[in-house]
Each structure stands twice: as structure tokens, then as C-alpha cells.
PDB file with one MODEL, atoms N, CA, C and O in Angstrom:
MODEL        1
ATOM      1  N   UNK A   1      11.570  59.177  92.401  1.00  0.00           N
ATOM      2  CA  UNK A   1      13.004  59.029  92.312  1.00  0.00           C
ATOM      3  C   UNK A   1      13.478  59.570  90.955  1.00  0.00           C
ATOM      4  O   UNK A   1      12.900  59.234  89.922  1.00  0.00           O
ATOM      5  N   UNK A   2      14.500  60.382  90.955  1.00  0.00           N
ATOM      6  CA  UNK A   2      15.075  60.934  89.733  1.00  0.00           C
ATOM      7  C   UNK A   2      16.147  59.982  89.240  1.00  0.00           C
ATOM      8  O   UNK A   2      17.066  59.624  89.976  1.00  0.00           O
ATOM      9  N   UNK A   3      16.019  59.581  87.997  1.00  0.00           N
ATOM     10  CA  UNK A   3      16.963  58.629  87.414  1.00  0.00           C
ATOM     11  C   UNK A   3      18.156  59.360  86.810  1.00  0.00           C
ATOM     12  O   UNK A   3      18.005  60.341  86.083  1.00  0.00           O
ATOM     13  N   UNK A   4      19.344  58.857  87.130  1.00  0.00           N
ATOM     14  CA  UNK A   4      20.568  59.399  86.536  1.00  0.00           C
ATOM     15  C   UNK A   4      20.545  59.119  85.031  1.00  0.00           C
ATOM     16  O   UNK A   4      20.146  58.035  84.607  1.00  0.00           O
ATOM     17  N   UNK A   5      20.963  60.076  84.240  1.00  0.00           N
ATOM     18  CA  UNK A   5      20.981  59.872  82.793  1.00  0.00           C
ATOM     19  C   UNK A   5      22.009  58.804  82.421  1.00  0.00           C
ATOM     20  O   UNK A   5      22.970  58.549  83.148  1.00  0.00           O
ATOM     21  N   UNK A   6      21.774  58.204  81.286  1.00  0.00           N
ATOM     22  CA  UNK A   6      22.676  57.161  80.792  1.00  0.00           C
ATOM     23  C   UNK A   6      23.578  57.786  79.747  1.00  0.00           C
ATOM     24  O   UNK A   6      23.112  58.503  78.862  1.00  0.00           O
ATOM     25  N   UNK A   7      24.871  57.512  79.851  1.00  0.00           N
ATOM     26  CA  UNK A   7      25.843  58.075  78.924  1.00  0.00           C
ATOM     27  C   UNK A   7      25.603  57.622  77.493  1.00  0.00           C
ATOM     28  O   UNK A   7      25.196  56.486  77.249  1.00  0.00           O
ATOM     29  N   UNK A   8      25.856  58.514  76.559  1.00  0.00           N
ATOM     30  CA  UNK A   8      25.689  58.214  75.142  1.00  0.00           C
ATOM     31  C   UNK A   8      27.027  57.981  74.470  1.00  0.00           C
ATOM     32  O   UNK A   8      28.039  57.736  75.127  1.00  0.00           O
ATOM     33  N   UNK A   9      27.014  58.059  73.170  1.00  0.00           N
ATOM     34  CA  UNK A   9      28.219  57.827  72.386  1.00  0.00           C
ATOM     35  C   UNK A   9      28.899  59.121  71.994  1.00  0.00           C
ATOM     36  O   UNK A   9      28.495  60.200  72.426  1.00  0.00           O
ATOM     37  N   UNK A  10      29.928  59.012  71.176  1.00  0.00           N
ATOM     38  CA  UNK A  10      30.656  60.187  70.725  1.00  0.00           C
ATOM     39  C   UNK A  10      29.960  60.861  69.548  1.00  0.00           C
ATOM     40  O   UNK A  10      30.045  62.079  69.390  1.00  0.00           O
ATOM     41  N   UNK A  11      29.280  60.084  68.731  1.00  0.00           N
ATOM     42  CA  UNK A  11      28.584  60.608  67.557  1.00  0.00           C
ATOM     43  C   UNK A  11      27.085  60.374  67.669  1.00  0.00           C
ATOM     44  O   UNK A  11      26.282  61.260  67.373  1.00  0.00           O
ATOM     45  N   UNK A  12      26.720  59.183  68.094  1.00  0.00           N
ATOM     46  CA  UNK A  12      25.315  58.785  68.126  1.00  0.00           C
ATOM     47  C   UNK A  12      24.651  59.145  69.451  1.00  0.00           C
ATOM     48  O   UNK A  12      25.261  59.042  70.515  1.00  0.00           O
ATOM     49  N   UNK A  13      23.401  59.565  69.367  1.00  0.00           N
ATOM     50  CA  UNK A  13      22.604  59.807  70.566  1.00  0.00           C
ATOM     51  C   UNK A  13      21.990  58.492  71.015  1.00  0.00           C
ATOM     52  O   UNK A  13      21.777  57.579  70.218  1.00  0.00           O
ATOM     53  N   UNK A  14      21.715  58.419  72.300  1.00  0.00           N
ATOM     54  CA  UNK A  14      21.131  57.215  72.877  1.00  0.00           C
ATOM     55  C   UNK A  14      19.692  57.040  72.384  1.00  0.00           C
ATOM     56  O   UNK A  14      18.850  57.901  72.640  1.00  0.00           O
ATOM     57  N   UNK A  15      19.395  55.939  71.680  1.00  0.00           N
ATOM     58  CA  UNK A  15      18.016  55.689  71.257  1.00  0.00           C
ATOM     59  C   UNK A  15      17.163  55.267  72.461  1.00  0.00           C
ATOM     60  O   UNK A  15      17.655  54.644  73.402  1.00  0.00           O
ATOM     61  N   UNK A  16      15.910  55.614  72.408  1.00  0.00           N
ATOM     62  CA  UNK A  16      15.008  55.360  73.531  1.00  0.00           C
ATOM     63  C   UNK A  16      14.882  53.875  73.865  1.00  0.00           C
ATOM     64  O   UNK A  16      14.864  53.514  75.042  1.00  0.00           O
ATOM     65  N   UNK A  17      14.796  53.011  72.862  1.00  0.00           N
ATOM     66  CA  UNK A  17      14.629  51.583  73.144  1.00  0.00           C
ATOM     67  C   UNK A  17      15.853  51.006  73.863  1.00  0.00           C
ATOM     68  O   UNK A  17      15.708  50.168  74.753  1.00  0.00           O
ATOM     69  N   UNK A  18      17.034  51.441  73.490  1.00  0.00           N
ATOM     70  CA  UNK A  18      18.246  50.971  74.156  1.00  0.00           C
ATOM     71  C   UNK A  18      18.345  51.555  75.563  1.00  0.00           C
ATOM     72  O   UNK A  18      18.755  50.863  76.494  1.00  0.00           O
ATOM     73  N   UNK A  19      17.976  52.808  75.721  1.00  0.00           N
ATOM     74  CA  UNK A  19      17.998  53.433  77.056  1.00  0.00           C
ATOM     75  C   UNK A  19      17.084  52.677  78.012  1.00  0.00           C
ATOM     76  O   UNK A  19      17.477  52.373  79.138  1.00  0.00           O
ATOM     77  N   UNK A  20      15.871  52.374  77.571  1.00  0.00           N
ATOM     78  CA  UNK A  20      14.925  51.642  78.422  1.00  0.00           C
ATOM     79  C   UNK A  20      15.458  50.253  78.762  1.00  0.00           C
ATOM     80  O   UNK A  20      15.334  49.796  79.898  1.00  0.00           O
ATOM     81  N   UNK A  21      16.045  49.593  77.784  1.00  0.00           N
ATOM     82  CA  UNK A  21      16.584  48.255  78.017  1.00  0.00           C
ATOM     83  C   UNK A  21      17.727  48.301  79.032  1.00  0.00           C
ATOM     84  O   UNK A  21      17.775  47.475  79.944  1.00  0.00           O
ATOM     85  N   UNK A  22      18.635  49.246  78.885  1.00  0.00           N
ATOM     86  CA  UNK A  22      19.751  49.363  79.825  1.00  0.00           C
ATOM     87  C   UNK A  22      19.261  49.701  81.227  1.00  0.00           C
ATOM     88  O   UNK A  22      19.824  49.230  82.215  1.00  0.00           O
ATOM     89  N   UNK A  23      18.224  50.506  81.313  1.00  0.00           N
ATOM     90  CA  UNK A  23      17.662  50.874  82.607  1.00  0.00           C
ATOM     91  C   UNK A  23      17.090  49.654  83.319  1.00  0.00           C
ATOM     92  O   UNK A  23      17.098  49.591  84.548  1.00  0.00           O
ATOM     93  N   UNK A  24      16.599  48.696  82.561  1.00  0.00           N
ATOM     94  CA  UNK A  24      15.945  47.529  83.159  1.00  0.00           C
ATOM     95  C   UNK A  24      16.918  46.415  83.560  1.00  0.00           C
ATOM     96  O   UNK A  24      16.516  45.462  84.228  1.00  0.00           O
ATOM     97  N   UNK A  25      18.184  46.521  83.163  1.00  0.00           N
ATOM     98  CA  UNK A  25      19.164  45.461  83.466  1.00  0.00           C
ATOM     99  C   UNK A  25      20.381  46.093  84.156  1.00  0.00           C
ATOM    100  O   UNK A  25      21.311  46.543  83.487  1.00  0.00           O
ATOM    101  N   UNK A  26      20.371  46.124  85.492  1.00  0.00           N
ATOM    102  CA  UNK A  26      21.446  46.810  86.225  1.00  0.00           C
ATOM    103  C   UNK A  26      22.862  46.347  85.891  1.00  0.00           C
ATOM    104  O   UNK A  26      23.775  47.170  85.841  1.00  0.00           O
ATOM    105  N   UNK A  27      23.066  45.056  85.663  1.00  0.00           N
ATOM    106  CA  UNK A  27      24.419  44.564  85.359  1.00  0.00           C
ATOM    107  C   UNK A  27      24.920  45.113  84.026  1.00  0.00           C
ATOM    108  O   UNK A  27      26.091  45.474  83.903  1.00  0.00           O
ATOM    109  N   UNK A  28      24.044  45.176  83.032  1.00  0.00           N
ATOM    110  CA  UNK A  28      24.427  45.725  81.729  1.00  0.00           C
ATOM    111  C   UNK A  28      24.674  47.222  81.837  1.00  0.00           C
ATOM    112  O   UNK A  28      25.616  47.749  81.246  1.00  0.00           O
ATOM    113  N   UNK A  29      23.828  47.898  82.590  1.00  0.00           N
ATOM    114  CA  UNK A  29      23.992  49.345  82.758  1.00  0.00           C
ATOM    115  C   UNK A  29      25.297  49.684  83.479  1.00  0.00           C
ATOM    116  O   UNK A  29      25.958  50.664  83.133  1.00  0.00           O
ATOM    117  N   UNK A  30      25.664  48.897  84.457  1.00  0.00           N
ATOM    118  CA  UNK A  30      26.913  49.145  85.190  1.00  0.00           C
ATOM    119  C   UNK A  30      28.107  49.104  84.246  1.00  0.00           C
ATOM    120  O   UNK A  30      28.980  49.970  84.309  1.00  0.00           O
ATOM    121  N   UNK A  31      28.149  48.102  83.371  1.00  0.00           N
ATOM    122  CA  UNK A  31      29.262  48.029  82.417  1.00  0.00           C
ATOM    123  C   UNK A  31      29.160  49.172  81.417  1.00  0.00           C
ATOM    124  O   UNK A  31      30.174  49.756  81.035  1.00  0.00           O
ATOM    125  N   UNK A  32      27.945  49.493  80.992  1.00  0.00           N
ATOM    126  CA  UNK A  32      27.724  50.589  80.048  1.00  0.00           C
ATOM    127  C   UNK A  32      28.350  51.885  80.579  1.00  0.00           C
ATOM    128  O   UNK A  32      29.002  52.617  79.835  1.00  0.00           O
ATOM    129  N   UNK A  33      28.150  52.152  81.840  1.00  0.00           N
ATOM    130  CA  UNK A  33      28.694  53.384  82.433  1.00  0.00           C
ATOM    131  C   UNK A  33      30.207  53.303  82.616  1.00  0.00           C
ATOM    132  O   UNK A  33      30.867  54.330  82.774  1.00  0.00           O
ATOM    133  N   UNK A  34      30.757  52.098  82.595  1.00  0.00           N
ATOM    134  CA  UNK A  34      32.197  51.923  82.782  1.00  0.00           C
ATOM    135  C   UNK A  34      32.981  51.994  81.477  1.00  0.00           C
ATOM    136  O   UNK A  34      34.177  52.286  81.493  1.00  0.00           O
ATOM    137  N   UNK A  35      32.325  51.730  80.341  1.00  0.00           N
ATOM    138  CA  UNK A  35      33.040  51.758  79.063  1.00  0.00           C
ATOM    139  C   UNK A  35      33.165  53.203  78.558  1.00  0.00           C
ATOM    140  O   UNK A  35      32.462  54.100  79.023  1.00  0.00           O
ATOM    141  N   UNK A  36      34.053  53.399  77.622  1.00  0.00           N
ATOM    142  CA  UNK A  36      34.305  54.742  77.091  1.00  0.00           C
ATOM    143  C   UNK A  36      33.151  55.212  76.202  1.00  0.00           C
ATOM    144  O   UNK A  36      32.380  54.391  75.703  1.00  0.00           O
ATOM    145  N   UNK A  37      33.028  56.528  76.001  1.00  0.00           N
ATOM    146  CA  UNK A  37      32.009  57.027  75.067  1.00  0.00           C
ATOM    147  C   UNK A  37      32.192  56.459  73.657  1.00  0.00           C
ATOM    148  O   UNK A  37      31.205  56.256  72.951  1.00  0.00           O
ATOM    149  N   UNK A  38      33.420  56.202  73.238  1.00  0.00           N
ATOM    150  CA  UNK A  38      33.659  55.612  71.920  1.00  0.00           C
ATOM    151  C   UNK A  38      33.115  54.180  71.864  1.00  0.00           C
ATOM    152  O   UNK A  38      32.528  53.784  70.857  1.00  0.00           O
ATOM    153  N   UNK A  39      33.304  53.413  72.920  1.00  0.00           N
ATOM    154  CA  UNK A  39      32.765  52.052  72.973  1.00  0.00           C
ATOM    155  C   UNK A  39      31.232  52.092  72.999  1.00  0.00           C
ATOM    156  O   UNK A  39      30.579  51.283  72.339  1.00  0.00           O
ATOM    157  N   UNK A  40      30.655  53.035  73.762  1.00  0.00           N
ATOM    158  CA  UNK A  40      29.189  53.173  73.773  1.00  0.00           C
ATOM    159  C   UNK A  40      28.689  53.531  72.384  1.00  0.00           C
ATOM    160  O   UNK A  40      27.642  53.047  71.953  1.00  0.00           O
ATOM    161  N   UNK A  41      29.430  54.374  71.685  1.00  0.00           N
ATOM    162  CA  UNK A  41      29.073  54.746  70.318  1.00  0.00           C
ATOM    163  C   UNK A  41      29.010  53.515  69.414  1.00  0.00           C
ATOM    164  O   UNK A  41      28.109  53.400  68.583  1.00  0.00           O
ATOM    165  N   UNK A  42      29.959  52.599  69.574  1.00  0.00           N
ATOM    166  CA  UNK A  42      29.976  51.370  68.782  1.00  0.00           C
ATOM    167  C   UNK A  42      28.705  50.557  69.030  1.00  0.00           C
ATOM    168  O   UNK A  42      28.077  50.080  68.085  1.00  0.00           O
ATOM    169  N   UNK A  43      28.325  50.400  70.303  1.00  0.00           N
ATOM    170  CA  UNK A  43      27.110  49.650  70.629  1.00  0.00           C
ATOM    171  C   UNK A  43      25.878  50.320  70.031  1.00  0.00           C
ATOM    172  O   UNK A  43      25.031  49.648  69.443  1.00  0.00           O
ATOM    173  N   UNK A  44      25.773  51.632  70.176  1.00  0.00           N
ATOM    174  CA  UNK A  44      24.608  52.357  69.655  1.00  0.00           C
ATOM    175  C   UNK A  44      24.524  52.195  68.146  1.00  0.00           C
ATOM    176  O   UNK A  44      23.450  51.915  67.614  1.00  0.00           O
ATOM    177  N   UNK A  45      25.632  52.366  67.457  1.00  0.00           N
ATOM    178  CA  UNK A  45      25.652  52.244  65.995  1.00  0.00           C
ATOM    179  C   UNK A  45      25.292  50.822  65.578  1.00  0.00           C
ATOM    180  O   UNK A  45      24.552  50.629  64.613  1.00  0.00           O
ATOM    181  N   UNK A  46      25.806  49.832  66.292  1.00  0.00           N
ATOM    182  CA  UNK A  46      25.495  48.438  65.976  1.00  0.00           C
ATOM    183  C   UNK A  46      23.998  48.170  66.109  1.00  0.00           C
ATOM    184  O   UNK A  46      23.401  47.524  65.247  1.00  0.00           O
ATOM    185  N   UNK A  47      23.396  48.663  67.182  1.00  0.00           N
ATOM    186  CA  UNK A  47      21.957  48.463  67.400  1.00  0.00           C
ATOM    187  C   UNK A  47      21.144  49.183  66.334  1.00  0.00           C
ATOM    188  O   UNK A  47      20.224  48.602  65.759  1.00  0.00           O
ATOM    189  N   UNK A  48      21.469  50.427  66.068  1.00  0.00           N
ATOM    190  CA  UNK A  48      20.645  51.236  65.163  1.00  0.00           C
ATOM    191  C   UNK A  48      20.907  50.959  63.685  1.00  0.00           C
ATOM    192  O   UNK A  48      20.142  51.412  62.834  1.00  0.00           O
ATOM    193  N   UNK A  49      21.968  50.227  63.364  1.00  0.00           N
ATOM    194  CA  UNK A  49      22.262  49.963  61.955  1.00  0.00           C
ATOM    195  C   UNK A  49      21.424  48.829  61.371  1.00  0.00           C
ATOM    196  O   UNK A  49      21.454  48.598  60.163  1.00  0.00           O
ATOM    197  N   UNK A  50      20.688  48.130  62.205  1.00  0.00           N
ATOM    198  CA  UNK A  50      19.786  47.090  61.698  1.00  0.00           C
ATOM    199  C   UNK A  50      18.674  47.724  60.880  1.00  0.00           C
ATOM    200  O   UNK A  50      18.089  48.721  61.306  1.00  0.00           O
ATOM    201  N   UNK A  51      18.375  47.174  59.731  1.00  0.00           N
ATOM    202  CA  UNK A  51      17.376  47.762  58.832  1.00  0.00           C
ATOM    203  C   UNK A  51      15.942  47.460  59.255  1.00  0.00           C
ATOM    204  O   UNK A  51      15.052  48.290  59.073  1.00  0.00           O
ATOM    205  N   UNK A  52      15.717  46.279  59.817  1.00  0.00           N
ATOM    206  CA  UNK A  52      14.376  45.873  60.213  1.00  0.00           C
ATOM    207  C   UNK A  52      14.179  46.051  61.716  1.00  0.00           C
ATOM    208  O   UNK A  52      15.132  45.966  62.491  1.00  0.00           O
ATOM    209  N   UNK A  53      12.940  46.298  62.115  1.00  0.00           N
ATOM    210  CA  UNK A  53      12.616  46.437  63.538  1.00  0.00           C
ATOM    211  C   UNK A  53      12.974  45.163  64.301  1.00  0.00           C
ATOM    212  O   UNK A  53      13.444  45.226  65.437  1.00  0.00           O
ATOM    213  N   UNK A  54      12.749  44.005  63.672  1.00  0.00           N
ATOM    214  CA  UNK A  54      13.063  42.736  64.328  1.00  0.00           C
ATOM    215  C   UNK A  54      14.562  42.602  64.587  1.00  0.00           C
ATOM    216  O   UNK A  54      14.982  42.122  65.640  1.00  0.00           O
ATOM    217  N   UNK A  55      15.357  43.033  63.615  1.00  0.00           N
ATOM    218  CA  UNK A  55      16.815  42.976  63.767  1.00  0.00           C
ATOM    219  C   UNK A  55      17.253  43.871  64.914  1.00  0.00           C
ATOM    220  O   UNK A  55      18.088  43.482  65.730  1.00  0.00           O
ATOM    221  N   UNK A  56      16.697  45.050  64.973  1.00  0.00           N
ATOM    222  CA  UNK A  56      17.043  45.990  66.038  1.00  0.00           C
ATOM    223  C   UNK A  56      16.668  45.412  67.407  1.00  0.00           C
ATOM    224  O   UNK A  56      17.453  45.501  68.350  1.00  0.00           O
ATOM    225  N   UNK A  57      15.474  44.822  67.520  1.00  0.00           N
ATOM    226  CA  UNK A  57      15.052  44.219  68.788  1.00  0.00           C
ATOM    227  C   UNK A  57      16.001  43.099  69.198  1.00  0.00           C
ATOM    228  O   UNK A  57      16.371  42.982  70.367  1.00  0.00           O
ATOM    229  N   UNK A  58      16.388  42.284  68.235  1.00  0.00           N
ATOM    230  CA  UNK A  58      17.330  41.197  68.517  1.00  0.00           C
ATOM    231  C   UNK A  58      18.656  41.771  68.996  1.00  0.00           C
ATOM    232  O   UNK A  58      19.248  41.258  69.945  1.00  0.00           O
ATOM    233  N   UNK A  59      19.124  42.826  68.350  1.00  0.00           N
ATOM    234  CA  UNK A  59      20.414  43.422  68.736  1.00  0.00           C
ATOM    235  C   UNK A  59      20.358  44.053  70.118  1.00  0.00           C
ATOM    236  O   UNK A  59      21.334  43.983  70.865  1.00  0.00           O
ATOM    237  N   UNK A  60      19.239  44.665  70.472  1.00  0.00           N
ATOM    238  CA  UNK A  60      19.111  45.228  71.822  1.00  0.00           C
ATOM    239  C   UNK A  60      19.224  44.102  72.846  1.00  0.00           C
ATOM    240  O   UNK A  60      19.979  44.217  73.811  1.00  0.00           O
ATOM    241  N   UNK A  61      18.487  43.025  72.644  1.00  0.00           N
ATOM    242  CA  UNK A  61      18.511  41.894  73.585  1.00  0.00           C
ATOM    243  C   UNK A  61      19.887  41.241  73.637  1.00  0.00           C
ATOM    244  O   UNK A  61      20.396  40.939  74.717  1.00  0.00           O
ATOM    245  N   UNK A  62      20.487  41.024  72.467  1.00  0.00           N
ATOM    246  CA  UNK A  62      21.815  40.411  72.415  1.00  0.00           C
ATOM    247  C   UNK A  62      22.856  41.334  73.056  1.00  0.00           C
ATOM    248  O   UNK A  62      23.752  40.872  73.762  1.00  0.00           O
ATOM    249  N   UNK A  63      22.732  42.633  72.807  1.00  0.00           N
ATOM    250  CA  UNK A  63      23.657  43.599  73.404  1.00  0.00           C
ATOM    251  C   UNK A  63      23.585  43.592  74.923  1.00  0.00           C
ATOM    252  O   UNK A  63      24.616  43.644  75.594  1.00  0.00           O
ATOM    253  N   UNK A  64      22.377  43.529  75.470  1.00  0.00           N
ATOM    254  CA  UNK A  64      22.226  43.465  76.925  1.00  0.00           C
ATOM    255  C   UNK A  64      22.907  42.212  77.479  1.00  0.00           C
ATOM    256  O   UNK A  64      23.606  42.265  78.492  1.00  0.00           O
ATOM    257  N   UNK A  65      22.693  41.097  76.804  1.00  0.00           N
ATOM    258  CA  UNK A  65      23.305  39.850  77.241  1.00  0.00           C
ATOM    259  C   UNK A  65      24.826  39.935  77.195  1.00  0.00           C
ATOM    260  O   UNK A  65      25.505  39.505  78.127  1.00  0.00           O
ATOM    261  N   UNK A  66      25.352  40.486  76.121  1.00  0.00           N
ATOM    262  CA  UNK A  66      26.813  40.606  75.968  1.00  0.00           C
ATOM    263  C   UNK A  66      27.390  41.564  77.015  1.00  0.00           C
ATOM    264  O   UNK A  66      28.434  41.283  77.605  1.00  0.00           O
ATOM    265  N   UNK A  67      26.720  42.682  77.244  1.00  0.00           N
ATOM    266  CA  UNK A  67      27.184  43.630  78.261  1.00  0.00           C
ATOM    267  C   UNK A  67      27.163  42.987  79.649  1.00  0.00           C
ATOM    268  O   UNK A  67      28.103  43.154  80.425  1.00  0.00           O
ATOM    269  N   UNK A  68      26.097  42.257  79.958  1.00  0.00           N
ATOM    270  CA  UNK A  68      26.024  41.558  81.248  1.00  0.00           C
ATOM    271  C   UNK A  68      27.175  40.575  81.393  1.00  0.00           C
ATOM    272  O   UNK A  68      27.673  40.351  82.496  1.00  0.00           O
ATOM    273  N   UNK A  69      27.594  39.996  80.289  1.00  0.00           N
ATOM    274  CA  UNK A  69      28.706  39.043  80.300  1.00  0.00           C
ATOM    275  C   UNK A  69      30.078  39.690  80.301  1.00  0.00           C
ATOM    276  O   UNK A  69      31.090  38.992  80.360  1.00  0.00           O
ATOM    277  N   UNK A  70      30.128  41.019  80.237  1.00  0.00           N
ATOM    278  CA  UNK A  70      31.407  41.727  80.318  1.00  0.00           C
ATOM    279  C   UNK A  70      31.989  42.170  78.988  1.00  0.00           C
ATOM    280  O   UNK A  70      33.089  42.723  78.963  1.00  0.00           O
ATOM    281  N   UNK A  71      31.296  41.950  77.891  1.00  0.00           N
ATOM    282  CA  UNK A  71      31.800  42.364  76.585  1.00  0.00           C
ATOM    283  C   UNK A  71      31.724  43.891  76.455  1.00  0.00           C
ATOM    284  O   UNK A  71      30.658  44.479  76.639  1.00  0.00           O
ATOM    285  N   UNK A  72      32.836  44.517  76.144  1.00  0.00           N
ATOM    286  CA  UNK A  72      32.909  45.971  76.132  1.00  0.00           C
ATOM    287  C   UNK A  72      32.622  46.590  74.757  1.00  0.00           C
ATOM    288  O   UNK A  72      32.342  47.785  74.670  1.00  0.00           O
ATOM    289  N   UNK A  73      32.688  45.802  73.699  1.00  0.00           N
ATOM    290  CA  UNK A  73      32.391  46.272  72.336  1.00  0.00           C
ATOM    291  C   UNK A  73      31.676  45.162  71.567  1.00  0.00           C
ATOM    292  O   UNK A  73      31.845  43.982  71.873  1.00  0.00           O
ATOM    293  N   UNK A  74      30.873  45.546  70.565  1.00  0.00           N
ATOM    294  CA  UNK A  74      30.209  44.513  69.764  1.00  0.00           C
ATOM    295  C   UNK A  74      31.242  43.643  69.050  1.00  0.00           C
ATOM    296  O   UNK A  74      32.239  44.147  68.532  1.00  0.00           O
ATOM    297  N   UNK A  75      30.998  42.361  69.027  1.00  0.00           N
ATOM    298  CA  UNK A  75      31.922  41.411  68.400  1.00  0.00           C
ATOM    299  C   UNK A  75      31.549  41.167  66.940  1.00  0.00           C
ATOM    300  O   UNK A  75      30.379  41.246  66.563  1.00  0.00           O
ATOM    301  N   UNK A  76      32.533  40.878  66.148  1.00  0.00           N
ATOM    302  CA  UNK A  76      32.321  40.453  64.768  1.00  0.00           C
ATOM    303  C   UNK A  76      31.567  41.502  63.957  1.00  0.00           C
ATOM    304  O   UNK A  76      30.687  41.166  63.164  1.00  0.00           O
ATOM    305  N   UNK A  77      31.908  42.752  64.156  1.00  0.00           N
ATOM    306  CA  UNK A  77      31.276  43.867  63.454  1.00  0.00           C
ATOM    307  C   UNK A  77      32.376  44.832  63.056  1.00  0.00           C
ATOM    308  O   UNK A  77      33.288  45.080  63.844  1.00  0.00           O
ATOM    309  N   UNK A  78      32.313  45.373  61.870  1.00  0.00           N
ATOM    310  CA  UNK A  78      33.389  46.224  61.338  1.00  0.00           C
ATOM    311  C   UNK A  78      33.586  47.504  62.141  1.00  0.00           C
ATOM    312  O   UNK A  78      34.667  48.092  62.106  1.00  0.00           O
ATOM    313  N   UNK A  79      32.581  47.934  62.847  1.00  0.00           N
ATOM    314  CA  UNK A  79      32.690  49.143  63.662  1.00  0.00           C
ATOM    315  C   UNK A  79      31.921  50.301  63.047  1.00  0.00           C
ATOM    316  O   UNK A  79      31.490  50.243  61.896  1.00  0.00           O
ATOM    317  N   UNK A  80      31.762  51.338  63.826  1.00  0.00           N
ATOM    318  CA  UNK A  80      30.998  52.506  63.422  1.00  0.00           C
ATOM    319  C   UNK A  80      31.759  53.274  62.332  1.00  0.00           C
ATOM    320  O   UNK A  80      32.919  53.647  62.509  1.00  0.00           O
ATOM    321  N   UNK A  81      31.086  53.495  61.219  1.00  0.00           N
ATOM    322  CA  UNK A  81      31.697  54.244  60.121  1.00  0.00           C
ATOM    323  C   UNK A  81      31.512  55.757  60.299  1.00  0.00           C
ATOM    324  O   UNK A  81      32.032  56.541  59.506  1.00  0.00           O
ATOM    325  N   UNK A  82      30.787  56.161  61.320  1.00  0.00           N
ATOM    326  CA  UNK A  82      30.439  57.578  61.510  1.00  0.00           C
ATOM    327  C   UNK A  82      31.438  58.355  62.353  1.00  0.00           C
ATOM    328  O   UNK A  82      31.271  59.562  62.526  1.00  0.00           O
ATOM    329  N   UNK A  83      32.462  57.714  62.877  1.00  0.00           N
ATOM    330  CA  UNK A  83      33.392  58.446  63.737  1.00  0.00           C
ATOM    331  C   UNK A  83      34.593  58.966  63.007  1.00  0.00           C
ATOM    332  O   UNK A  83      35.457  59.601  63.612  1.00  0.00           O
TER     333      UNK A  83
ENDMDL
END
């Protein structure tokens, strides 16, 4: 089966760990495909801005949970400075 690609952000490319996580959680992926590229960019930047591997892993898991719950952008974060 050929997998449809997952949309990325406006500035940031989709990191492999986040792509795999989104692929494994259909509810999170459905919302991911429904949000704008700018909103996806915010999520990618939030995940990748963690300095430690543990922080990044926590953010991937928390992001999946938030997306499954319908959250369209990361909460309580200043936003991507790269746009």
C-alpha cells in the first residue's frame, strides 16, 4: 500500500519522528491534514524547538494528544519565530 504524504509547514520540513507519530494515530493525522500549513508549521517548530531528546519526545506525544482532542495550534507558546 502506498501511503499518502503528510503535509508539512510553511517554513519547517516535517521531521521523521513526528511523521511516524502522526501516521500511527489516525485521529491526529485527520486534524493535521485539516489545519493550515501555517498551523502545521507552528506544531513542527514547537516539537523541534526542544533542546533535549526527552523534551522532543514529550512534545511529540503531547502534540498527538492535543491534535486528537481538536487543538489546532500549540497552546501557551509564543509561536514560530521563523515565519
